[in-house]
N, C-alpha and C positions, 0 to 999 in steps of 0.2 A: 053255455058249455055245449059243444056238439057231442051227441051220443056216439059211442064207438062204432055202432053198426053203421051209422051214416058216414063216419069218417072213413070207414073201410070201403064203403060204396064209391066215394069220391075223395081219395086222399089228397087230391090237388085243389080241393075247394078252397076258396078264398075265406070261408068261414073258419078254417083251421089256422089261419096265419094271424098271429097277434104282434109279430115283430116288424117294425118298419124296415129293419136291416134286411130281412128276408124278402120283403116285397122289393126293395131297392135292388138287391142282387138278382132276384128272379126276373125282374123286368129287364135287367141287363142280358141274362142268358136264358132265364126262365125255365121252369120245370116243363111248361108246354114245349119249348124248344128241345129240351132234353128228351121228353117222351116222344115227340114227333120224330126225332133222330133215331130213337130206338124202335119206332114203328108202333108205339103204344097210343098215339093220338093222331087223328086226321088233321090235315092243315086247317080246315074250317074251325075245329074244336080248339086248336091252338090260338087262333085269332080271338075267339070268345074268351079263353082264359086270360089272354093278355089284356083285353079290355076290362075284365073284372079286377085283375090285379092293379091296373092303373087307377081304377076308381077307388079301390080300397087304399092304395097308397096315398092318394090325394086326401081322402077322409081321415086317415090316420095322421098325416102331417098336420091337418087343420086341428085336430084334437090335441096334438102335442103342443102346437104353437099357441093355442088358446088356453093351455093348461087345463083342459077339460077332460083329459083322459081319466076314467073312473079311478079314484085313489091316487091321482097324480103320478109322479115318477115311480113311487113305491109300488102302486098298483100295476103300472106297466111291467116293472121288473117281476112282480109276483106272477102275473099273467104269463110272462115269458117262461119263468120256471116251471109253471104248470104245463105249458105247451111242450117244453123240452121233454118232460116225463111222458106226456101223452103221445108225442111223436115216436118215442122209443117203443111204446106198446103197439102203435100202429105199424111201424117198420117190422117188428117181429111177426105180427099177424099176417102182414102182406107177404113176407118171405116164406112163412109156413104154407101160405096159399099159393106158393110158386109165382108170386107177382113181384119178382126180383127187381125189375126195372123201376116200378113205383116205390118199392122199399128203399132203393138207393136214393131216389129223389127226396123222400121223407127224411132219410138220414142226413142228407146234405142240408136240408132245411133245419134240422136239429142242431147240426154243427154250426151253422151261421148264428143261430140264437145263442148257443153256448158261448161262442166268441164274443158276441155283442154284450152279453150279460156280464162276462168276465171283465170287459173293458169298462162297463158302467160301474161295476163294483170297485174296480181299481181306481177309477176316477173319483168315486165317492169317499175313498179313504183318506 
């Protein structure tokens, strides 16, 4: 679990992403790309984030394929629920600190997780 202080220092950290769907979508359009477009990240930093996200996505796919995710599918869903709640808190604090661009990216990440969780829960019923 990432402490809130650390999450606010780097809200785009790969450590904050527990959802494969988030990684998948972010690699397509990426918070680094979004932040670079907003002028919040330099191009070199964008490349570094992309590499970290790609590595995390590959590791997460391997865990899910090997059925080695801690707690299995239920553990994955629980971690996603916790990340949704945490991202709401991060977004609020970023917004209060006038870091609106980053807050919007965190809210997008949260929305992706909420949609993926709803799909998974619907499929499980």
